N, C-alpha and C positions, 0 to 999 in steps of 0.2 A: 258569661265569658268576659273577661277583663277589658275594658275600653281603654283607649290611649289616654284619654281624659279622666280615667276613674281617681277618685280621691280617697286616699286612706291616710289622712294627716296623724293617725295617732301611733303609725308604726315607726320604728327607728330607722335610720338611713340603711343600717345593715339589712335590714329587710328588704330593700329594694334589690338586693342582689341575692335573689331567693336561692335557698338550699345549695349554697355554694361550699362544697366540701374542701376546698384547698385554697391556700391564701398565698402561694408563691407564684413568681413571675420566671421570665426567661433570664432576665440579666439584673435583677433587682438586688440591692444590698441595704442592709440596715445596721444601726449602730449595735445590734445585739446578734449578728449574724456573720459567721466567716464564710468564704466562698467555699471551704471544704466541709467536713464534718463539724455539725454543731447541733444543740439541743434544738434549735429553730428548726433546722432542716429535718430533724429527725420527727419531730411532732408534726410538721407540715406534710410529711410524707405519709403519716398514718392518717389517710383522709378519710378511710372509712368509719362513719359514724358510729357503726356497730361494733367497732373494736376499740377496746380500752386503750387509752394512752398512758395509764399507769405503770405498765410494763416498760413502756419507752422511758419514763422517768425513773422507775427503779434500776433499770440497767444502765443508765447515765451516771448514778450515784454509785453504783457498784464498781464502775470503771474508775471510780476515784476521781471523777470530775467535779468541779464546782458549780454549784446551783445558786446563783445569785437572785435575790428577791426582787430586784428590778427588772432581771431578764424574764422571770416568771410572771410579773405583772404586764409586761410588752406582750408576752405570749398569749395571756388571757384576753388582753385588748384585741389582738389580731385575731384571735379566735372568735371572738363575739363579732368582730366586724364583718367576718365572712361566714356568719351563721353556723358557726361550729360549737353550739350551744352545749351540747352534750360533753365534749372534750373540755370546754373552757370550765364548766361545771366540775368534772373530774379533777381537772387542776386546781381549783379553787380547795376542793375536799382534800387533796394530796397535800396541799400546803398546810392545811389545818391539822391533818393527821401527822404529818412528818416533822413539822416545825413547832407544833405545840404551843402557838403564839396567840395572843389575843388580838382578834382580827379589829381593824379600825372600822368606823361606821362606814366609811367608802368601800371597804372590802364586803361588808356585810349587805351593802345596797346592791352590789355587783352579783353576789350570791344570790340575793332574793330575787333578782331579775332573771338570773339563770335557772332558778328552781321553776319559776312560771313557766319559763321557756320549754323547760325538758318536761317537768312533772305535772304542768298545769296550776292554775290560779289557787285551787284549793290547798295545795301544797305549800305554795307561796305564802298562803295566809297563815297557815300553820307556824311556819318558819318565823314569819314577823311576829306573832304572837309568843314565840318562845323566846324572843331577844329582850333582854331586861329593859328597863325604861331608859336607863342612862345613855344607853349606846343607840337609842333611836333618835338621831338627829334628822336635820332637814334632807339629808341625803337619802336615808333609809324610808322615810315616809314618802320622799319623790319617788323612789324606787317602786313603792307599792302603788303610788298614783299611776305611775307608768304601766303598770301590769293591768291595772283596772282599765285604763283607757285602751290599752292594746287588745283587750277582750271586750271592748265596749260596754263595759258595765257601767252605764251612766249613773245609776243611784249611788253605787258605792263610790264612784268616782267624786260626785258631789259632795258626799257625807264626808269622805277623807279630806277633800279640800277645804270643808268647813272646819275640821278638826285642825288642820295645819294653819288655817287662820288664828284659831285659838291658841296655838302653841307659837304663834309668830313666825311660822315658817314659810310665809308668802310675801318675802320683801323684796324678790328678785323677779324678772318676767319668766324665768324658767317654768314653775308651777302653771302660771297663767297660760302660757304657750301650749303647755300639755294638754290643758283643758279645752283651749280654744280649738286646737287640732280635732279634739272629739266633738265639739259643737259644730265645726264646720263641716265634718264628715257626716254627722247626722242630720245636716241641714237645719239646725237650731240657730238661725241667725239672730233672733231676738236674745237668746242666751249669749251668744257671741259678743253682741253689742253692748250687753250688760256688764259682760266680763271686762271688756275693753274700757268701759266707763269707770268701773271699779279701779281699774290699774291706774286711771288718771287720778282718781280722788285720793288714792294711796301715794301717788306721787311717784309711781313706778313708770319710767319712761317706757314708751314703745320701742322696742328694737326692730332691726330690719325683719327678725323671724316673725314677730307680731304683724308686722305689715304683711310679710309674704303669706302667712296663713289666710289672711283675710282676701290677698289678692288670688291665692288658689281657691277660695270658695267661689269668688266672682267668676273665674276663669271655668271651674267645674260647671257653673251654671249657665254659662255664655252670657253673662251680664257684662258685655263689652263696656257699656258706658260707665258702669261704677269701676270696672277695671281699670279704664284709663284715667278716670278721676284720681284714684288711688295711686297710679303710677306717677303722675303729675306731682302728687302730694309728696310721695317718697322722694323724687328727685330734687323737690324743693326744701326737704327737710335737712338742716345742716348737721344733724346728729345721726343721720343715716348715710352709711356708706353703701352705695349701689354695688350689687355682686351680680356675677353671670347667672344666677338662679332665678333672680326676680325677672330679668327679662325673658329667660326661658319659659317661667310660668305664664307670663303674658303671651308668650309665642304660642303656647299651648291652648290657652284660651281662645285666641284668634283661629287656631286651626279647627278648634271645636266648633267655632261660630261660622265656619266656611269661609274664612277670610284668609286664605293660603298666601296673598302677596303681604299682607301686613305680618302675617307669622314668620314669613322668610326675613322680613326686614328686623324684627325682634330677635331672630336667631343671630343675624350678623352683628347686632348690638351686643348680643350675650357672649358671642365668641370672642369679642375684644377685650371683655374683663376677666377672662379666666386666668387664673393665677397658676404657678408653676405646680403647685402640690395639689391642684384641682382638675388637671388637665386629663387624667385617666377617667375619671367619672364623668366629666363634662363631655368629653369627647363622646363617649358610650350614649348620653343623653341626646346629643346632637344628632348622633347617628339615628337613633331610635325616631326621633321626630321628623327627621329629614325623609326617612323611609315611610313614615306614616303619610307624609305629603305627597310622596311619590317621586321625590327628586333623587334618582339614582347618582347622578353626577356629583351631588353634594354630598351624598352617603360615601363614595369613594374618596372625595377630597379629604372628608374629615378623617376617614380610616386611613389615609397615608399619613396624615399629622400623627394620629395614634400610633401608627406603625413605626415612626421615626422617633418616638420616646424611648429613654434608654432601658425601658422594660416594657412587657407584656403581660397581660394578666388573662387567664382563661375567661374571666368576665366580658374583656374586650372581644375575643374570638366568638363568644356565644352572642354578643350584641351584632356584630358585622354579619356573621352566618344567617342568624335569625332575620336581620333586616333584608338580606339579599333574597333570601327564600320568600319573603312577604312580598318582594318586587319581581318575583317569578324569575330572578336572575340565577336559576338553579346551577348552572356552570360556573358562575362566579362564586357562589357559595361552597361548591364542592372543590375548587381550587384553594379557596383559604382554608376549607377543612383539612386538605392535604398538607397546606402549610403548618397548621396546628398539630397534626399528627406526627410531623417530622421534626417539630421544635423541641425547646427545651422545658415547656411547661409541663408539669405531671398530669397525668390523665384524670379528666373530671368527667363523670358521666352525664352531667348535664348537657354537654355538647350534643353526645350520640342521641340522647333522649330527645333533644330538640329536633335534631336531624330526622328521626323516626317520625316524630309527631308532625313535621313539615310534609314530609314525602307523603304521609297518609292522608293529611288534610287534602293535598293535590291530587289525590288518586293514584299516587306513584307507590302502590304497596309492594310492588316486586322489588322496586329500588330499597324499599326500607327492609325487605326480607334479606336481600343481598348484603346490605350494610351491616345487618345483625350477624349474618353469618360470617363476614369477615371479621368483626369483633371477637367472635368465639374462636375463630381460627387464630387470632393473635393473643389467645388467652384471656380475653376480657369478657368475664362472665355477665351476661345482661341482668340488670336490676329487675325489680317488681314493676317500677314506672315504665321501664322498657317495654316489657311484654304488655302491659296494661295499655300503651300507647298503640302497639301494634294490634291488640285485640281490637280497640276501638276504629283503627284502620280497616280492618278486615270487615268488621260489622258495617261500617259506613259503605262498604264497596261490596256489600251483599256476598261475603265469604263467611257466613256465620259459624259453620263447623271449624274453620281456621281459628275464628275469633274464640270459640270454646277452648280450643288447646293452647292458645296463646293467654287466655284468662286463667287457666289452670297454672300454667308456668308462672304467671304474676303471683297467684296466690301462694305458691309454694316457694317462691322466692321473698315473699314479704317480710320485711323486718317489723318490730313491734310498733304498733300505732299507725301502721300503713292502712291507706283506704283506697279501693278501687274506684274505677269510674262506674257509680252504681247503675248508671243507665245503660251502659254496654253490659255489664254483669247481669242485670235484669233481662236484656233482651236475649242474653245467651241461654238463661235458665228458660225463658218463654219459648224459645225455638225448640230446646231440647223436650219440654213437656208436651208441646203441641205435636211433636213428631213422635210421642211415646216412648222417647229414651228417659225413663224414670230413673233408671240407674246411673245415668250420668248426671242427672239433677242430684240425686243423692250424694254422689261423690264429690260434687263441687261444694255442696253444703257441709259435708264432713270436712273438707279442706277448709272452709270458711271458719268453722268451730275450732279446729285443731290450731290455726294461727289467730285466734282471738280476733277475728274481723266481726263476727257476729257473736251475740250472747246466746246462752242456752234458752232464753225466752224466745228470741228471734229463730233459733234453730227448730223450736218446737212449733212455730207457726209455719215454718217451710215444710216440716212434716205433713201437717195438715194441707198445705197447699198443694204438695205433690200429688196427694192422693185425693184430691177434691175435684168435682166436676163443676164447680163454681165458675161460670164464665165471667163474672163481673170483677172477680179478685186477679189480681196481676202480681208477678214475682216483685214488682217494684214496691207494691203495698206491703210486702210481708218486712221489709226493712224497717217498717215504722218510722219512716224519715217525712211523712207526709209529701209536701211539695217542695219542702225547704231542703234541697239538694244543691250542693254547690257544684256548679258545672265547673269540671277541670280545665284550666286554661294553662296550658304548658309554656306559652311565651311570655315567661315570667320578666323578661327584660324590660316591660312596658312598665313595671312598677317604679321604675327609676325615674319616671316623669312627676312623681309626687314631691311636693317640696318639704313637707315636715320630716321627710325621711332623712334629708339633708340636715335639717334643724335638730333632729336628735342627735345624729353622730357629732355635729360640732359643738353642742352646748350642753348636752344632758349630763349629768353628774352620776348617772347610773353606770 
């Protein structure tokens, strides 16, 4: 389960807004969107990642409407920002196919990163190898480095960094910051120090991102002494412009060390430095940490500031509702949920999924059931994740047969690449086998195979398991995952506490 102070510095800022399928707001306007019909609006409404947006683009062109290259580039940027990687990649490929123009190194870098996100690192490497040498500039190499870092491939990242040194592509802080983030996450502080020393020898000045990566490493390890020393150094550095997030990282470090009073003081300093363009994300961060501290009054105060901005995002609603549920203010969370449902933001299933998960964690399975029923009555078909969360809630509350039925629905509704909560799934299979319901176990195993959740090899293992009397073998063993199974944490808003996610968004060339 992800902790508030978790450190994942290799991820992009867009990752902090995990699985966010929609990127429009209630009242927002941009330079490339009209308040009525626009390509931006049509693409934003095609929020289901399983549905191709190619037809949306084709229809726009068939209607005789103009498609500007600048608009397409802004759309790709927005799609990436809000984790609609599949759609962003489709848009890149559409441009290549329809415009038949030579992509720039920047375009190649973006497509490389998107391929890694959608199809995996191996396919991204194949794409990189297909690019002619003359088109592989520092942006393209930087994109591949970012892919390695996101996948925590330390050896490959270090080898590529060395190649970039040979090519003269490490003359700015960006590749260093990318590697520093990985070292910080892996706890390799000696490597981190060596890289910072190399920057100094190369005459590459530390920027605030370099400082903040180190600050985040200290905060994650509750190293208050060095965190405070580094903060004083940052404040005294004339080349560094202090930003809200630096103080926010320190506040998180104090919170992790159990120093809530100092954490609150840093949050006040942080809030004073928030710029106009940063308010949405910054307020979400503040709400999250105030909730972790347990200060409900401050959560509501900052939410009121957010609510008074000119537009509201689904992510803001997700943040405040999740925070109130953590504070056991269920009534308050449900009131804001009603506000979201009646507002102008388009429907985003992350919010219902979070509500179902929160209800189940609190033992309020009846409320989760009723909410899902209401969604279905309103024509909103639950996702695989919705049923998966409900199944976990049922299992945790000793309603295993209901968990079995919910898990079957989750598998049946699963999109490509979806993974269940393996602990819940294994518990369901164990329960059925223990009670002699072999046919039900076989049915679930067939569903898993049909939806490519398990391989044929694992399917064969389950066949043996179902008919075996071996008491030492469990359903969980059959997945071949050993003990390295990621426990699913659906409170993804806590990811926004990581500094380097802001770093990547603000400065990465990918």
